[in-house]
MIMI-65786 format. One record per residue (C-alpha): residue in one letter; x negated, y, z negated. Coordinates in steps of 0.25 Angstrom, whole numbers, plus 2048, in hexadecimal, padded with zeros to 3 digits. Each point is the difference from the previous one (the first is absolute). Layout:
N
AXYZ/...
//
This chain:
616
X7C282B7A5/X7F3800808/X7FD80E806/X80B8077F8/X7F68067F6/X7F680480A/X80580F802/X7F3808802/X7F67FD80B/X8077F4806/X80D808801/X7F880A809/X7FA7F5808/X80E7FB802/X80680D805/X7F4802809/X8037F2806/X80E804803/X7FC80880C/X7F67F6805/X7FD7F1802/X7F37F97FC/X7FC7F27FE/X8057FF7F2/X80E803805/X8007F3808/X7F57F77FA/X7FD8047F2/X7FE7F37FA/X7F37FA7FA/X8007F580B/X7FE80B80B/X7F68087F9/X7F57FA808/X7FE7F580A/X7F97F77F5/X80D8027F7/X8087FC80C/X7F87F4803/X8017FC7F1/X80F802801/X8027F780C/X7F87F57F9/X80A8007F5/X80C800809/X8047F17FD/X8018037F1/X80780E802/X80A7FA80A/X8037F57F6/X80380A7F5/X80880880A/X8097F4804/X8027FB7F2/X80180C7F7/X80B80B7FF/X80180E7FC/X8078057F4/X80D809800/X7F98097F7/X7F5802809/X80980380C/X8098097F8/X7F48077F9/X7F2800806/X8027FC80E/X80B80B801/X7F680B7FA/X7F67FE80B/X809809809/X7FB80B7F7/X80E807800/X80E7FB7FC/X80B7FE80B/X80B8097FC/X80D7F97FA/X80B807808/X8097F5806/X80D7FA7FB/X8097F4804/X80780980A/X7F2803807/X7FC7F1800/X80D7FC806/X7FE80980C/X7F27FD801/X8047F1801/X80B80380B/X7F780A807/X7F47F6800/X8097F4805/X80A80680A/X7F780480B/X7FC7FA80D/X8047F17FD/X80E801801/X80080980D/X7F57F9808/X7FF7F27FC/X80F7FD7FF/X8027FF80F/X7F57F7804/X8037F67F4/X80F800803/X7FF7FE80F/X7F57F5800/X8017F97F3/X80C8017F7/X80C806807/X80C8057F7/X7FA7F87F5/X7F580A7FF/X8088057F4/X7FB7F37F9/X7F2803804/X80180D7F9/X8077F97F4/X7F47F77FE/X7F680A802/X8088097F6/X8017F57F6/X7F17FD801/X7FD80F7FE/X8098017F4/X7FA7F57F9/X7F2806802/X80680E7FC/X8047F97F3/X7F27FB7FD/X7FA80D804/X8098077F6/X7FC7F87F4/X7F1803803/X80280F803/X8088027F3/X7F57F87F8/X7F4805807/X80480E806/X7F4804808/X7FE80580E/X7FA7F2805/X80D7F9801/X7FE7F1804/X7F0802800/X8008037F1/X80B7F57FD/X7F77F6807/X7F48057FA/X8067FE7F2/X8067F2803/X7F87F980B/X7F38077FF/X7F780A809/X7FE7F680B/X80E7FE803/X80480E7FD/X7F580580B/X8067F780A/X80D8057FE/X7FB80E800/X7FA7FF80E/X80E7FB805/X80780B7F9/X7F880A807/X8027F880E/X80F8007FD/X80180F7FD/X7F780580B/X8067F780B/X80E8037FB/X7FD80F800/X7FB7FF80E/X80C7F8805/X80980A7FA/X7F980B806/X8007FA80E/X80F7FE7FF/X80280F7FC/X7FA80480D/X80A7F7808/X80C8047F8/X7FB80F802/X8007FE80F/X80E7FA7FF/X80580C7F8/X7FB80980C/X8077F780A/X7F37FA805/X7FB7F2801/X7FA7FA7F4/X7F1800806/X80180D807/X7F78077F5/X7F57F5801/X7F3802808/X7FB7F4808/X7F17FE7FE/X7FD7F680C/X7F27FD7FA/X8057F97F3/X8057F27FE/X80F7FD802/X8088037F3/X7F680B7FC/X80180980C/X80C8077FE/X7FC80C7F7/X8098077F7/X7FC80E7FC/X80D8037F9/X7FF7F57F7/X7F38067FB/X80680E7FE/X80B7FA7F8/X7F67F97F7/X7F980D7FE/X80D8077FC/X8037F47F6/X7F28017FA/X80280F7FD/X80D7FD7F8/X7FA7F37F9/X7F48087FB/X80780C7FB/X8097FB7F5/X8077F37FD/X80C8067FB/X80080980C/X7FF7F3809/X80B7FA7F8/X80980C802/X7FE80080F/X8027F1800/X80D7FF7FA/X80580C808/X7FC7F980D/X8067F37FB/X80D8057FC/X80180680E/X7FC7F2806/X80A7F97F8/X80B809805/X7FC7FD80E/X8007F17FD/X80E8017FA/X80480780D/X7FA7F4808/X8077F67F8/X80E807800/X7FF80580F/X7FB7F3805/X80B7F87F9/X80A808807/X7FB7F980D/X7FF7F27F9/X8047F4808/X8017F37F8/X7FD7F880D/X7F2804800/X7FE7F87F3/X8027F3809/X7F77F87FF/X7FB8047F2/X7F37F8800/X7FB7FE80F/X7F27FD7FB/X8037F77F4/X7FA8017F3/X7F1801805/X80480D807/X8068067F4/X7F37FD7F7/X7F780480C/X80780D801/X8008017F0/X7F17FF800/X7FE80B80A/X80C8097FA/X7F98007F3/X7F880C806/X80D8077FD/X7FE7FE7F1/X7F1804800/X7FE80C7F7/X8087FE7F3/X7F47FC7F8/X7FB80F802/X80A8037F5/X7F87F87F6/X7F3808803/X80780C7FB/X8027FA7F2/X7F48097FB/X80880C804/X80E7FC7FB/X8058077F3/X8077F37FA/X7FA7F3807/X8097F77F8/X80D806804/X7FD80780D/X7F87F5808/X80A7F47FF/X80B80A804/X7F880580C/X7FA7F3805/X80D7F87FF/X80980B804/X7F980480C/X7FF7F1805/X80F7FE7FE/X80480C807/X7F67FC80C/X8057F2801/X80E804801/X7FD80B80A/X7F87F7809/X80B7F5800/X80B80A804/X7F880680B/X7FC7F2807/X80F7FB7FE/X80480D807/X7F67FF80B/X8057F1803/X80E805801/X7FD80B80A/X7F97F7809/X7FD7F2804/X7F37FB7FA/X7FA7FD80E/X80380F805/X7F98077F4/X7F5808804/X7F37FC7F9/X7F980E800/X80C8097FB/X80B7F77FC/X80A80A7FA/X7FE80B80A/X8037F680B/X80C7FA7F9/X80780D7FE/X7FD80380F/X8067F3804/X80D8037F8/X80280E806/X7FA8087F5/X7F3805807/X80080C7F8/X7FD7F87F3/X7F37FC804/X7FA80E7FC/X8067FE7F2/X7F97F2800/X7F3806804/X80180B7F6/X8037F67F5/X7F57F7804/X7F680C800/X8058037F1/X7FD7F27FC/X7F37FE806/X7FC80E7FA/X8037FB7F2/X7FA7F3803/X7F3806804/X8008097F4/X8027F57F6/X7F67F7806/X7F680B800/X8038037F1/X8007F17FC/X7F47FC807/X7F780C7FB/X8047FB7F2/X7FC7F1803/X7F3805805/X7FE8097F4/X8017F57F6/X7F87F6809/X7F580B800/X8018027F1/X7FA7F17FF/X7F580480A/X8057F5809/X80180C80A/X7F680C7FE/X8058087F4/X80180C809/X80E7FB803/X8048007F2/X7FF80F7FE/X80D8077FC/X80080F803/X8028087F4/X80980B806/X80A7F7807/X7FF7F37F8/X7FF7F880C/X7F57F7806/X7FC80980C/X7F47F8805/X8077F3800/X80C806807/X7F880880B/X7F87F4804/X80B7F5800/X80A80A808/X7F4802809/X7FE7F1802/X80F7FF803/X80080B80A/X7F47FA808/X8077F2801/X80D807804/X7F980780B/X7FB7F4807/X8087F47FC/X80E7FB806/X80C7FE7F6/X8017F1804/X7F27FD7FC/X8018087F3/X80D7F97FC/X7FA7F2801/X7F58037F6/X8098057F5/X8097F57FA/X7F57F67FD/X7F98097F7/X80C8057F9/X8067F27FE/X7F27FB7FB/X7FF80C7F5/X80E7FE7FC/X7FE7F17FE/X7F38037F7/X8088097F8/X80A7F67FC/X7F57F67FD/X7FA80B7F7/X80D8027F8/X8017F17FD/X7F28017FB/X80380C7F8/X80D7FA7F9/X7F97F27FD/X7F28037FE/X7F98097F5/X7F17FF7FD/X7FE7FA7F2/X80F7FD7FE/X8037F680B/X7FB7F27FC/X7F77FA80A/X80A7F4803/X80B80B803/X7F6807809/X7FD7F4808/X80F7FD801/X80280E805/X7F57FE80B/X8067F3805/X80E806800/X7FC80C808/X7F77F780A/X80C7F7802/X80A80C802/X7F680780B/X7FC7F2806/X80F7FC802/X80380D805/X7F580080A/X8047F1804/X80E805803/X7FC80B808/X7F67F8808/X80B7F5803/X80980B804/X7F680780A/X7FC7F3806/X80D7F9802/X80C805807/X8087F57FA/X8007F67F5/X8038007F1/X7F77F57FA/X7F580A7FC/X80A8087F8/X8057F57F8/X7F27FF7FB/X7FA80E7FF/X80D8077FA/X8027F77F4/X7F18027FD/X80280F7FF/X80D7FE7F8/X7F97F67F6/X7F48087FF/X80880D7FC/X8097F87F6/X7F37FA7FA/X7FA80E7FE/X80D8047FA/X8017F47F6/X7F27FC7FE/X7F880D7FF/X80480A7F5/X80080E804/X7F48087FA/X80580E802/X80D806800/X80280E808/X7FF80C7F6/X80A809808/X8067FA80C/X7FF7F1806/X8037F880C/X80C7F77FC/X8017F1802/X7F17FE7FF/X7FA7F7806/X80B7FE80A/X80080E807/X7F1801801/X7FF7F2805/X80B80380A/X7F880C805/X7F47F8802/X8087F5808/X80780B809/X7F4808803/X7F77F4804/X80C7FA807/X80180D809/X7F17FF802/X8037F3807/X80880780A/X7F580A804/X7F97FD80D/X7F17FA801/X7FA80D805/X8048087F4/X7F97F57F7/X7F4802808/X80080E7FE/X8027FF7F2/X7F47F67FF/X7F880A807/X80380B7F7/X7FF7F87F4/X7F17FB805/X7FD80F801/X8048027F2/X7F87F57FA/X7F4805807/X80280E7FA/X8037FA7F2/X7F37F7801/X7F780B803/X80680C7F9/X80D7FF7F9/X7FC7F57F6/X7F38077FC/X80680D7FF/X80C7FC7F7/X7F77F77F8/X7F680B7FD/X80C80A7FC/X8067F57F6/X7F27FE7FA/X7FC80E7FE/X80D8057FB/X8027F57F6/X80D7FC808/X8027F27F9/X8047F780C/X7F77F47FE/X7F5806808/X7F77FB7F7/X7FF7F2806/X8087F87F5/X8057F2805/X80E800804/X8047F67F5/X7FB80A7F5/X80780C806/X80D7F8801/X8007FB7F2/X7FD80E7FB/X7F37FD7F9/X7F980D7FC/X7F17FF804/X7F6809808/X7F47FD808/X7F6808807/X7FF80080F/X7F780A806/X80480680D/X7F780380B/X7FB80D7FA/X7FC7F87F3/X80C8067F8/X8067F77F5/X80F7FE802/X8027FD7F2/X80F800802/X80A7F67FA/X80B7F7804/X80D804806/X8077FC7F3/X7FA80D7F9/X80880C801/X7FB80B809/X7FA80C7F8/
//
């Protein structure tokens, strides 16, 4: 692998750079060596963008050359036991304690348990898709690496930007909630530790210094050792689960079945609207897939870790909301601290301290796993140079991506310092559902398309089937979002989804079988994941889509001016065979082997080959 044999002077240069930063740590590529080179790169943008959209990475590249750009290996220290607790710690955090009250009182009523079931099914289907990828491509990049292999650089980059947004915003939301429950534990009001800044805009003027301190402590644990973080995580998660069991058992002793009438006061629209928001309570399980590179036996440990943690989480969530709604009528549930107030209402005021303590435990583990997972996402993104390669460095002593961890946790702390929880929670679900939908699409592509193996006619059938599955799902979600009543649209859209999935199953032969572990009932389960994720997207408000559009616009500008050219040069200079050579889509798809010369802005001949050629 490139760079592995340069032991002498280059190794000395790298050691010196470890203590300082230079331009080459951030923009080392040929396109940025001079203004002339950069101008030449911009003129080639259309051709480079075409290659980025229409060509894909190789598994061997992701597992070998791209991984090696971190200079040092991450340590394989984790087992299925660690992964289960990472999954539980990542998921059972602020969502169940903070958002449940608002969604139960204003949107779902006692039927909020069905909202959690719908969100849980969606998360479980996505977890199955993630599991197959993580077993087959065990690298730190998670969904970014999977999408890069199956859908190409461009879609992977769009997903990468939303992954970063999801984790930073999610971490900030949990940190803000941590402060509120800490105040409750000290018998204070939730906002007593917030500092009012009158000169700032509403929603950003309640400063939270404790959230910043909590993020700092989490950062220290995350950079020191993955195994150490795992031990802290599952110790805290065990205590947290014991508290949740107490909440369920103690709460059921005060249950009143009359509180479950009416069961669906807000009808089906309320259930699904709440489900789209409560999906936040499941955010974070995909962090387990980013630990594949540090897992001792990915083929065995990752399926147990991912699926096991999601099963436990869904059961716990459903039992908790059932208990909450049996303790109090839905219209009396507190929107800020639902469980604490519910215990107070039934004469168990002392229990609020246990609830607050359990919430703090859960939020601490959620923050830790989010920090660990995000750092590994960023590390792999930076390995491709879509982000500066400085973020890809792995510390030789700790075996952790120190640079990525510190910067991402710092960004989380800054946002948590200024931004209210309500604003943060609204930004989350749309990015997460979008990424999960793309991973399900990528799994279908993986199973049914292999360059040089799949016939052009089967490839075209696959494209048509996927477009119909996605299109009918979007139509169903749109019809649901725009019409409070009516059923005619579903008679059209849902059969189209079913027939498209059936056609994919019957008319298109699978080109690849999973080597170690595979999603069952393909294409039905991935197709259902696409449909459910898009349907939940249809229940999200317009303002969230506007924010999503603004963030995506920023990502496109960054990619146009920097990310595209940096990743292009890196692929060319390292010999990464990704089709960066400018070959036509048809030639690459049919697996023809040919090479072209396509000089970059610096006048260097690409000389690379089609993606059908194995990476060396």
